[in-house]
C-alpha positions in Angstrom: -3.4 1.7 2.5 -4.9 3.9 0.3 -7.1 6.5 2.3 -10.1 8.3 0.7 -12.3 10.2 2.3 -15.9 8.7 3.7 -17.8 11.5 0.9 -16.4 9.5 -2.2 -18.3 7.9 -4.4 -15.2 6.0 -5.6 -15.7 2.7 -5.7 -12.4 0.1 -4.8 -12.8 -3.4 -6.1 -9.9 -6.2 -6.7 -10.1 -9.7 -7.4 -7.7 -12.3 -5.3 -6.4 -12.1 -9.1 -5.3 -8.9 -9.4 -4.0 -8.8 -5.8 -1.6 -12.0 -6.2 -0.3 -9.9 -9.3 0.3 -6.8 -7.3 2.5 -9.2 -4.8 4.6 -10.7 -7.5 7.7 -9.4 -7.1 8.8 -9.7 -11.3 5.6 -6.8 -11.8 8.2 -4.7 -10.7 11.3 -5.5 -12.0 12.2 -4.8 -16.2 14.5 -3.2 -18.8 13.5 0.2 -19.1 15.5 3.1 -18.1 12.7 4.7 -16.1 13.0 1.5 -13.7 14.1 2.6 -10.0 13.2 -0.6 -8.2 16.0 -2.6 -6.9 15.7 -6.6 -6.9 16.3 -6.4 -3.2 13.3 -3.9 -2.6 11.4 -6.1 -5.6 11.7 -8.8 -3.4 10.1 -7.8 0.1 6.7 -6.8 -2.0 3.8 -9.6 -1.1 5.3 -9.9 2.7 2.8 -7.3 4.6 5.8 -5.6 6.0 2.8 -2.9 6.2 1.3 -4.6 8.8 3.3 -5.5 11.3 3.7 -2.6 14.2 7.0 -2.6 15.2 8.6 -2.5 11.6 9.3 1.1 9.9 7.1 0.9 6.9 4.5 -0.3 9.6 5.3 2.8 12.0 4.9 5.1 9.7 1.6 3.5 8.0 0.2 3.9 11.8 1.5 8.1 11.5 -0.4 8.6 8.9 -3.1 6.8 9.9 -3.1 9.0 13.1 -3.1 12.0 10.9 -5.9 11.4 8.9 -8.2 10.3 12.4 -7.1 14.1 13.7 -8.6 15.3 10.4 -12.4 16.8 11.5 -13.1 14.6 8.3 -14.0 11.2 8.5 -12.0 9.0 6.4 -11.8 5.4 5.5 -8.6 3.2 5.5 -8.3 0.6 2.4 -5.9 -2.0 3.1 -4.6 -3.9 0.4 
């Protein structure tokens, strides 16, 4: 979920290959000492839980979108 002001000049682009890279759970698993993503959380990546209205992540996403929709400025929601 990426929310930006409608007046923003930022151009967002992602190829299918880049999207697949973000959806790869192994991307978030490493032996780096600052890695705090446990394997069971990394396994949830790419399942689209944020798009399910009855899932807790989907509920939080909806609340965030409602908040930005209530502001006087117009915001555009980019969903990855």
